[in-house]
N, C-alpha and C positions, 0 to 999 in steps of 0.2 A: 504493500500500500504506500503510495507516495506521501512524502512528508508535507505537512501543512505549511502554507505560506507564512504562518505565524512564526515559524522557526527563523525567518529572515528579518523579523522586526528588530530594530536597533534601539539602543538606550541613549538618551540624551544625558550626558554627564554634566554636572555643574562646572562652570568655568570660574567660579568665585569661591573664596573661602569666607564663610559667613560665621560671625561670632554669635554665640548663644546669648540669650537675654541676661542682663546684668547692669549694674550701675556703671555708666560710661564716663560721666563727668564728675568733678569734685563738687560736692554740694555745700561744703562748709567753708571753703577758702574765701568765698566772696563775703562771708559774714564775720570775718575776723580782721584784725589790723595786720597788714602785710609789712614786715620789717625789711623786705627786699632781700638782696644778696648779702649773706653773712660771711665775713672773713674770719676764719679761726674755728676753734672747736666748740664754741658756745657763744651765747649772747645773753644779755641781762636787760631788765627793765627797772629803772630807778623810780621808785614810788615814794611819795611824801604823804604821810598820814594826815588826814583831816579829821580831827576828833569831834567836830561840830561845835567847838567852843566859840565864845563871842570875844570881840575886842575888849580888853580889860579897861575898866574905868580908871581914869587918872584922878585920884582924890588927894594926892599930896603934891603940893607945889615944890619944885626944886628937890624932889626926893631922889633916892637911889634908883637906878634902873633894875627892874626885876625881870629876869629872863624866864621864858617858858620853854619847856623841852619840846622838841619836834622829833617824831619817830620816822626813821627811814627804813624802807623795806626793799630788798633787791632780789627778786626771784631770778633764777638762772635756768636757761634751757640748753641742754647739751645736744649738739648736732650729732645725729646718728646717720650712718651710711646704709644705703639699700642698693641691691643689685639683683637682677634676674636675667637669664639668658635662655633663648629658645633655639634649638638646633634644627636644621633641615639637612638631612643626609644628602651628600652629593649624588649618590646613586638614585635617590628618590626624585630628584628634580625633573629629569626627562620624562618621568612617568606621570607627571601631574599636568593637567590642563590649566590649573590655576597657579599663579605665583603667590606663595604663601607669605613672602617677606613683609609686604605691606600690611596684611591682616595681622601678622604676628606683632608688628610694631604697634598697631592700633590696640591690640590686646595688652601689651606692656604699658601703654599710656593709661588704659583703664586701671591696670594694677597700681600704677603710680598714683592716680587720682584717688583711688580708694584708700591707699596708704596715707596720703596727706590728710584725708578726712579722719582716719583713725588716730593719727597723731594729735590733731586738733581736739577731737572728742576726749581722748585720754588726758590731755592737758587741762581740759575744763573741769574735770572731776577728780583727778588723781592727786596723790601726794607729790609735791614738788620740792626741789632743793633750792635753798637760798644761797646767796653768794658767800655767807659766813659759814656754810657747811651744815647748818640746821635744816630741818624739813618743815613743811607746812601742809597740813591736810585741809581739805575743804571742811570748815567747821559745821557742827550740827545745826547752827542757826541758819545755814544756807542750804539745808536739806529738808525736804518734805517727805515724811515717812509714808510707806505704802498703805498703812492702815487697813490691810487686807481688802483693799478696794482697787478698782481700775483707775484710769485717768478720768477724774471727775471735775465738775465745775468748781467745787470747793477747793481742789488743789490748784487749779489755774488762778483762782482769786487769791489764794494764799501766796502763790508765786509772784503775782503782780504786786501784792501788798509788800512783800519783802523788798522788791526793787524800789518801790516808792519810799519805804522807810529808810532805805539806804541812800536816797536821793540819786538813784541810778535809773532814770527813765527819760521819756521824751521832754520833760520839763527842764532837764539838764543837758539837752541836746544829744541824748544817747539813742542808739538804735538797738532794739531788743530782738533777739532771735530765740527760737525754740525748735528742738528736734521732735519729729514724730515718726513712728513706724506703723506697720499695718495693724498691730494690736491697739495702738493709740487711736488710729483712725476708726477702728471698730467700736471702741468705747465711746468716742465722741459722737459718731453717727447714731449710736443707740441711746444716747443721753438726751431725752426730750427737753431737759432744761437748757441745753445748749443749742438745740435745733428748732425751738418753737417759734422764734422771731421770724418774720417774713424774710428779712434779708439773709439770715443764716440758713433758712430753709432752702432758699434759692441757691445760695452758694454751695452748701454742703450736701444737701439731699439730691438736688437735681444734677449737680456736677459730680457728686460722689468724691469730693476732695476737700482738704482743709488747707492746702498750700496757699500762700499769699499772706496778707496781713489782716489779722483780726485779734481782738482782745489785747491790742497793744504790741503784739509779737508778729514778726515775720516767721511763718511756719516752714520748716525745711524738712522734706522727706528724707529719712535716713534709717535704713533697715539694719544697721550694724550696732545699734545701741546695746549696751551690755545687759545680759540677764544671767542670773545665777541658777537658773532652772525654774524658779518660781517668781522672782521679782525682776522687773525691768527698770531701767534707769534712764529717763529722759533728762536732758539738760537744757536750761535756758540761760542766756548770757547777753551781756552788752558787747557791742562790737569792739569797744575799747578794752574789754576784759580779757581777750585772748590775743596774743601776738604770735605770728608765724614767720619763720625765716627759712630761706633756701640757701644751701651752700653751693651746690652745682647740680645741674641736670644734664645728662648726656645720653643720647641714643646712638646706637651703632649697628651697622650691618656689614659684616666682613666674612671672608673665607678663612677658615682655620687650617693652615697648612699642617699643623700637628695632629689634625683630626681628619685626614684624608679629604681635605678641601671642603669640609662640611660648612654650609652657610650658617652663620650664627647671628641671630638678631638679639640685641641686648639693650638694657637700659640701666643706668646707674644714677644715683642721686643722693643728696645729703639734706636732711630736714630737721627742724626742731620747732617746738612751740612751748609757750608758757602762759600761765594765768597771772595777769598783772595784779589782781586784787580779788580776794575771796568775795567781797561784797558785790562784785559784778557778775557772779555766777550763782545759779540755783539748780540743785539737783532734785528731780521729782521722781520718787519711786512709786511703782504701781504694779498690781498683779492682775 
């Protein structure tokens, strides 16, 4: 019996390398203070404490000068190096319809952008080193406990209250930002106290999104917030509260003579970030 013509059908192979879904751009770098290019192994931020005191009354004519103490705080960010390389075997290249080097570099750029966001996120809530060698953790006054509850309206109000009591809000020219992930989005869309107003109903229920600015914060989607298995930790911060610096960034495509002329696509970079002041950051825990 003759073979069916179906045996002669051809397959159309893809001529592109397509990257699977994932965060492609840095979400947090635009929301922090960029210190630019850093020369050296670290950088600092020189902070002068304002305790909220008033100008002293001068009640004694021709009296002695009375000095007041001023507290200086200098957080330090250590620049850390990062590197990743992706190989394309020389023998594999003629067998491919698609040139992978461009897509590989795009993938490395995604890796870099996500690393930058992780550095910024960790700096916002982590324990950091000061120039004198001591350490500073984010104090409990800047943390909102999970209270065995999700992301609620009460927690957002408390967060806004903390920034106002610290004089860190729009009245002092500050830009406030807050992270949210899919769990946060679910909690907010299910909270009728947050979605009952007409404006919010249109923005969040019809669009199914909370990104943009509301409640005084610019909301930034970020799926890599830390969770310990039961508790998640969003962060809110003022743009002046986090500083980010770049040492160098270098992408390279080259043939490795020591590896049988394998094509190597690589990226190297050096980054660091610090929290300028605890009062400019709030951590919000939720379950």
